[in-house]
C-alpha positions in Angstrom: 5.5 -58.5 27.0 6.3 -61.3 29.3 5.3 -65.1 29.5 4.0 -67.1 32.3 4.8 -70.8 31.9 1.8 -73.3 32.9 2.7 -76.8 33.7 1.0 -80.0 34.8 2.3 -83.7 35.4 1.0 -87.0 34.9 3.1 -89.1 37.1 3.0 -92.8 36.6 3.9 -95.1 39.7 4.3 -98.4 39.1 2.9 -100.3 42.1 5.2 -102.5 44.1 2.6 -105.8 43.5 4.4 -109.1 43.3 2.0 -109.7 40.5 0.2 -107.8 37.5 -3.2 -105.9 38.0 -5.6 -108.2 36.2 -3.2 -111.4 36.3 -1.2 -113.7 38.5 1.9 -113.0 36.0 5.2 -111.7 37.9 6.2 -108.1 37.6 9.8 -108.9 38.6 12.3 -106.5 36.7 14.7 -108.0 34.0 13.3 -111.1 32.8 13.9 -112.6 29.3 11.5 -110.7 26.8 8.0 -112.1 26.6 8.5 -114.6 29.3 6.4 -112.8 32.0 3.0 -112.2 29.7 0.4 -114.6 30.4 -2.7 -115.1 28.5 -4.9 -112.4 30.3 -2.2 -109.9 29.6 -2.1 -110.9 25.9 -5.9 -110.4 25.9 -6.6 -114.0 24.3 -10.0 -115.4 23.5 -11.6 -116.9 26.7 -9.8 -115.3 29.2 -11.2 -112.8 32.1 -9.1 -110.5 34.2 -9.2 -110.4 38.0 -8.3 -107.5 39.9 -5.2 -107.4 42.3 -6.5 -106.0 45.2 -3.1 -105.3 46.9 -3.2 -102.5 43.9 -6.2 -101.0 45.3 -5.1 -100.9 48.9 -1.9 -98.9 47.6 -4.0 -96.4 45.9 -6.2 -95.9 49.0 -2.9 -95.2 50.8 -1.5 -92.6 49.0 -4.8 -91.0 48.5 -5.1 -90.6 51.9 -1.3 -89.1 52.2 -2.4 -86.5 49.4 -5.5 -85.4 51.8 -7.8 -86.6 48.9 -11.3 -87.9 48.7 -11.4 -91.8 48.1 -14.1 -93.1 45.7 -16.8 -95.2 47.5 -17.2 -97.0 44.0 -14.8 -96.3 40.8 -15.0 -97.5 37.4 -12.2 -99.7 35.3 -12.8 -98.1 31.7 -11.2 -99.5 28.4 -8.9 -96.8 27.0 -9.1 -97.9 23.2 -6.3 -97.3 20.9 -3.6 -99.4 18.7 -0.5 -99.8 19.2 2.0 -102.9 18.5 2.8 -103.2 22.5 -0.8 -103.0 23.6 -1.9 -106.7 22.4 -5.6 -106.4 23.2 -6.1 -103.2 21.4 -6.8 -101.2 24.7 -5.8 -100.2 27.9 -7.7 -101.0 30.9 -7.5 -97.6 32.9 -10.0 -95.5 34.8 -12.0 -92.5 33.2 -15.2 -90.8 34.7 -14.9 -92.5 38.3 -11.2 -92.6 39.5 -10.5 -94.0 42.9 -8.7 -91.1 43.9 -9.4 -87.4 43.3 -9.2 -84.1 44.6 -5.7 -84.3 46.7 -3.0 -81.8 47.5 0.7 -82.0 47.9 3.1 -79.3 49.6 6.4 -79.1 48.0 9.5 -77.0 48.8 10.7 -74.2 46.7 14.6 -73.3 46.2 13.8 -70.0 48.1 12.6 -71.9 51.5 8.9 -71.4 51.0 6.1 -73.9 50.5 3.5 -74.4 47.7 0.6 -76.5 47.7 -0.1 -78.1 44.4 -3.2 -79.5 43.8 -3.7 -83.0 42.8 -6.5 -83.8 39.9 -7.3 -87.7 40.3 -4.9 -90.5 40.7 -6.4 -94.0 38.7 -5.8 -97.2 38.2 -4.2 -98.8 35.1 -2.4 -101.6 33.3 1.1 -100.7 31.8 1.6 -101.4 27.9 4.1 -103.4 26.6 7.6 -102.1 25.3 8.8 -101.9 21.8 12.3 -101.9 21.7 14.0 -99.9 18.5 17.7 -100.7 18.7 18.0 -104.6 19.0 17.2 -105.8 15.5 18.8 -103.7 12.4 15.5 -102.3 10.5 13.2 -104.1 12.7 11.3 -103.1 16.0 11.0 -105.8 18.6 8.2 -105.8 21.1 8.5 -107.2 24.7 5.3 -107.7 26.7 7.0 -108.4 30.1 5.3 -105.0 31.4 1.9 -105.6 29.7 -0.5 -105.6 32.8 1.7 -104.2 35.2 -0.1 -101.8 37.7 0.3 -98.1 37.5 -1.2 -95.6 39.5 -1.3 -92.6 37.2 -1.0 -89.5 39.3 -2.4 -86.2 37.9 -1.8 -82.6 38.9 -3.6 -79.4 38.4 -1.7 -77.1 36.0 -0.5 -75.3 39.2 3.4 -75.6 38.4 5.1 -72.2 37.0 8.6 -73.1 36.2 10.7 -76.2 35.3 12.4 -75.9 38.7 8.9 -76.2 40.4 7.9 -79.3 38.2 11.1 -80.9 39.5 10.6 -79.9 43.2 6.8 -81.3 42.6 8.2 -84.6 41.0 11.0 -85.3 43.8 8.5 -85.0 46.9 5.9 -87.3 45.1 8.9 -90.0 44.4 9.4 -89.2 48.2 6.1 -89.9 48.9 5.6 -93.1 47.3 8.7 -94.6 48.2 7.9 -93.8 51.9 4.5 -95.4 51.6 6.2 -98.5 50.3 4.0 -98.7 47.1 6.7 -98.0 44.8 10.7 -98.8 44.7 10.9 -95.4 42.8 13.4 -96.9 40.4 13.7 -94.4 37.4 15.9 -96.2 35.6 13.8 -99.4 35.6 10.5 -97.2 34.2 9.0 -97.7 38.2 8.4 -93.6 38.2 8.2 -91.8 35.2 6.5 -88.6 33.9 4.3 -86.9 31.2 4.7 -83.1 31.4 1.9 -81.0 30.0 3.7 -77.3 29.0 2.2 -74.3 27.8 2.7 -70.4 27.9 0.5 -67.4 28.3 1.1 -63.9 28.6 1.8 -62.7 32.2 -1.8 -61.7 33.9 -3.9 -63.6 31.2 -6.3 -66.3 32.9 -6.9 -68.3 29.4 -4.5 -71.0 29.3 -2.4 -71.5 26.2 -2.2 -74.6 23.8 -0.3 -77.4 25.7 2.2 -79.7 24.4 2.5 -82.9 26.1 6.2 -84.4 26.7 5.7 -88.2 27.2 7.9 -90.7 29.4 10.5 -89.0 30.8 12.4 -90.6 33.6 14.7 -88.4 35.1 14.6 -85.1 37.0 17.2 -83.7 35.2 15.3 -84.6 31.8 12.2 -83.1 33.2 13.8 -80.1 34.0 15.6 -79.6 30.8 12.6 -81.0 28.5 10.4 -78.3 29.9 13.0 -75.7 29.7 13.6 -76.4 25.8 9.7 -76.6 25.2 8.9 -73.3 26.9 11.4 -71.5 24.6 9.9 -73.2 21.9 6.6 -72.2 21.7 7.5 -68.5 23.0 9.8 -68.4 20.0 6.9 -69.6 17.9 4.4 -67.3 19.1 6.7 -64.1 19.2 7.0 -64.9 15.7 3.3 -64.7 15.0 2.8 -68.5 14.6 0.6 -70.9 16.8 1.5 -73.8 19.0 -0.2 -76.8 18.2 -1.6 -79.3 20.5 0.2 -82.4 20.1 2.7 -85.3 21.8 6.4 -84.8 22.0 9.5 -86.8 22.7 12.4 -85.3 24.6 16.0 -86.1 23.2 18.5 -85.7 25.9 21.3 -86.3 23.0 20.2 -82.9 21.3 18.4 -81.5 24.2 15.3 -80.9 22.4 11.6 -81.9 21.9 10.5 -83.3 18.7 6.7 -84.0 17.6 5.6 -87.6 17.9 2.2 -87.5 17.1 -1.2 -85.0 17.1 -2.5 -85.2 20.6 -5.6 -87.0 21.2 -8.4 -85.7 23.6 -10.6 -88.0 25.8 -13.2 -88.7 23.1 -10.4 -90.2 20.7 -9.7 -93.0 22.9 -13.6 -94.0 23.0 -14.0 -94.9 26.9 -16.6 -97.2 28.0 -16.7 -99.6 31.4 -14.9 -102.6 30.7 -17.3 -105.0 30.8 -15.2 -108.3 32.4 -14.7 -106.3 35.6 -16.6 -105.0 38.5 -16.9 -101.7 39.7 -14.5 -101.0 42.6 -16.3 -101.0 45.9 -14.2 -99.3 48.8 -16.0 -99.2 52.4 -14.9 -97.3 55.6 -13.3 -100.3 57.0 -10.8 -100.7 54.3 -10.2 -97.1 54.4 -9.2 -97.4 58.0 -6.9 -100.2 57.4 -5.6 -98.4 54.8 -4.9 -95.5 57.2 -3.4 -97.7 60.0 -0.9 -98.7 57.8 0.6 -95.2 56.8 3.9 -94.5 58.4 4.7 -91.2 59.8 4.9 -89.1 56.5 8.3 -87.3 56.1 7.4 -83.6 55.8 5.7 -84.2 59.9 8.6 -86.3 61.0 10.9 -83.7 59.7 8.9 -81.2 61.8 9.2 -83.3 64.8 12.9 -83.4 64.5 13.1 -79.4 64.4 10.8 -79.2 67.6 11.9 -82.7 69.7 15.5 -82.7 68.7 16.2 -78.8 67.7 17.9 -79.9 64.6 18.0 -77.4 62.2 15.7 -77.7 59.2 17.8 -78.4 56.4 19.7 -81.5 58.5 16.1 -82.5 59.9 14.9 -82.5 56.2 17.7 -84.4 54.9 17.2 -87.1 57.5 13.5 -87.8 57.2 13.9 -87.6 53.2 14.3 -91.5 53.0 12.3 -93.9 55.2 15.4 -96.1 55.8 17.5 -93.2 56.9 15.2 -91.9 59.1 14.4 -95.2 60.9 18.3 -95.6 61.0 18.6 -92.0 62.7 16.1 -92.6 65.4 17.7 -95.9 66.1 20.9 -93.8 66.6 19.7 -91.0 68.3 18.4 -93.0 70.9 21.4 -95.6 71.3 23.3 -92.6 71.5 21.1 -90.5 73.8 22.1 -87.4 71.5 20.2 -86.5 68.5 22.4 -83.7 67.5 25.4 -86.1 67.6 23.7 -88.8 65.9 22.8 -86.4 63.1 26.3 -84.9 62.6 27.4 -88.7 62.5 25.1 -89.8 60.0 25.5 -86.5 57.8 29.4 -87.0 58.1 30.7 -90.1 58.4 28.3 -92.7 57.4 26.9 -91.0 54.6 30.4 -90.4 53.1 31.4 -94.2 53.8 27.8 -95.3 51.9 28.6 -93.4 49.3 32.0 -94.5 48.6 31.0 -98.0 48.8 28.0 -97.5 46.8 25.6 -98.7 49.3 21.8 -97.6 50.6 21.6 -97.2 54.1 19.6 -100.5 54.7 23.1 -102.3 53.9 25.1 -100.3 56.4 27.7 -102.7 57.9 27.9 -100.6 61.2 24.6 -100.6 63.3 22.8 -97.8 64.7 23.1 -99.7 67.9 27.0 -100.4 67.4 27.4 -96.5 66.2 25.4 -95.0 69.3 27.9 -96.7 71.7 31.1 -95.3 70.0 29.2 -91.9 70.2 28.7 -92.6 73.8 32.7 -93.4 74.0 33.4 -90.3 72.6 31.1 -88.1 75.0 32.3 -90.0 78.0 36.0 -89.2 77.1 37.3 -92.4 75.9 38.3 -91.4 72.5 38.5 -88.0 70.8 36.4 -87.2 67.7 39.3 -87.9 65.5 40.1 -91.2 67.2 36.5 -92.0 66.8 36.6 -91.8 63.3 39.5 -94.3 63.2 37.1 -96.6 65.6 34.2 -96.0 62.9 36.3 -97.4 59.8 37.5 -100.3 61.7 33.9 -100.9 62.6 33.0 -100.8 59.0 35.5 -103.0 58.3 34.2 -105.7 60.5 37.2 -105.7 63.1 34.6 -105.5 66.1 32.5 -103.1 68.4 34.0 -99.8 69.4 35.3 -100.8 73.0 37.1 -103.6 71.4 38.7 -101.7 68.8 39.7 -99.2 71.4 41.4 -101.5 73.4 43.1 -103.4 70.2 44.5 -100.5 69.0 45.6 -98.6 72.0 43.2 -95.8 71.1 41.9 -94.7 74.6 42.2 -90.8 74.8 44.9 -89.4 77.2 43.1 -88.0 80.2 45.7 -87.7 82.6 46.4 -84.0 83.2 49.5 -84.2 85.0 51.0 -86.2 82.1 49.5 -84.1 79.6 51.1 -81.3 81.6 54.5 -82.6 81.4 54.4 -83.2 77.7 53.2 -79.7 77.2 56.5 -78.3 79.2 58.3 -80.3 77.4 57.2 -78.5 74.2 57.1 -75.4 75.4 60.7 -75.7 76.3 61.6 -76.9 73.0 60.3 -74.2 71.2 61.0 -70.8 72.6 60.9 -68.9 69.2 57.2 -69.6 68.7 56.6 -69.0 72.7 57.8 -65.5 71.9 55.8 -65.0 69.0 52.6 -66.3 70.7 53.2 -63.7 73.4 53.5 -61.4 71.0 50.2 -61.4 69.9 50.4 -63.9 67.2 47.6 -66.0 67.8 48.0 -68.3 65.1 50.7 -70.2 66.4 48.5 -71.5 69.1 47.5 -73.9 66.5 51.1 -74.9 66.4 51.4 -75.9 69.8 47.9 -77.9 69.6 49.5 -80.0 66.4 53.0 -80.5 68.3 50.9 -81.9 71.6 48.7 -84.0 69.3 51.4 -85.3 67.0 53.4 -86.6 70.4 50.4 -88.1 72.3 49.7 -90.0 68.8 46.6 -88.0 68.8 45.4 -89.6 72.1 45.4 -86.4 74.1 41.9 -84.7 74.9 41.8 -82.0 72.8 40.1 -79.7 75.6 42.4 -80.6 78.1 45.3 -79.5 75.5 43.4 -76.2 75.0 42.7 -75.3 78.4 46.5 -76.1 79.4 48.3 -74.6 76.8 46.3 -71.5 77.2 47.3 -71.2 80.8 50.8 -72.3 80.4 51.6 -70.2 77.0 50.1 -67.0 79.2 52.1 -67.6 82.5 55.7 -65.6 82.8 
């Protein structure tokens, strides 16, 4: 009998606040160990946490983008457990009354279809510190800089049915939180990571299997590989007559395997209770409307508009709308060039290629959309050909001036003089009688030879359309 995979993800989104969720300590990445943990983060006697209002606003924005319910009253609780990097002996989180619940996120699958994934909840919590196992031989170091960093834990329903679907969901959530400006999405720095709950059951069964939780996966590739391995492991156990144990596991990318970390706790093991030092979070209608006003046009809405308004192919539209800054650049470029299709082609072609070579993001592109738009206009009005425009773009990238300055300085203006071009073509035809006979005998590929000769003689400045028209006319004449 076949097996069905059941997956739910718990995605940890580090909120892009300047300070921690209950203290004024900095959240900046890369500081020396234990230099950004204040008395509140350490839970020293006599200190009181104060909720960071910006974290609440960010949670509301995500809830609205997920078409979720925003709780008018939610409660911060203490989740009690002992670990060396949890200095207070408990983590402030949310349990019974989270700030966001019952949302949904549409994902695009590899076959082009769409799937709705239900979001159970998104709750605020503080991060723990970090245990460092490889800095000191035979000992573990504890860095508490992350302690108190604001997180939003986004928990899906077990709606995902394959590693590929899990990655698609995670990528879409990653795109969304970056679009909203609530998280930088840097997975290498731990700003966006997930725990995967994985189980298998017989195909057609309604009963969920025993799940294993794979902790702290911080790359899309590792999510796919870890889940795939865990599914194989569980199926092998069940087909050999064994039972899957509920536990927490870690993924080892070097061995491409998961291994047991500890038995999986249930909620009652953490002895949740409302934090006596923190009041309930009250969210009123005006606060929700202020958050709604801060929402950008969401990526799926934007890509649909590009298809409708600009007649772009769906794949191109989705690629352009995937990152907010890329979409902003594209729209500015389309406006400057008065040609959305040309703007899309240039951005997906020359611009992205140059950015990739330089290792830059679109926000650091040295060619502004206005400047590139003027170059596209020069292609359209015949001042330069597409091939010469690439040379102009490269010079613009290197800071040699704007399009018109470079065209004049380098003598790249396209040759549009039909009389001069006709004379040049006559000379080339006269010098190549053998190729003329081949073309007239039906070898159409020889036409490319003549085009190349004209472009070579004109140093690439001949108008390509005029070249094609004149060549066809003259090669067909007796």
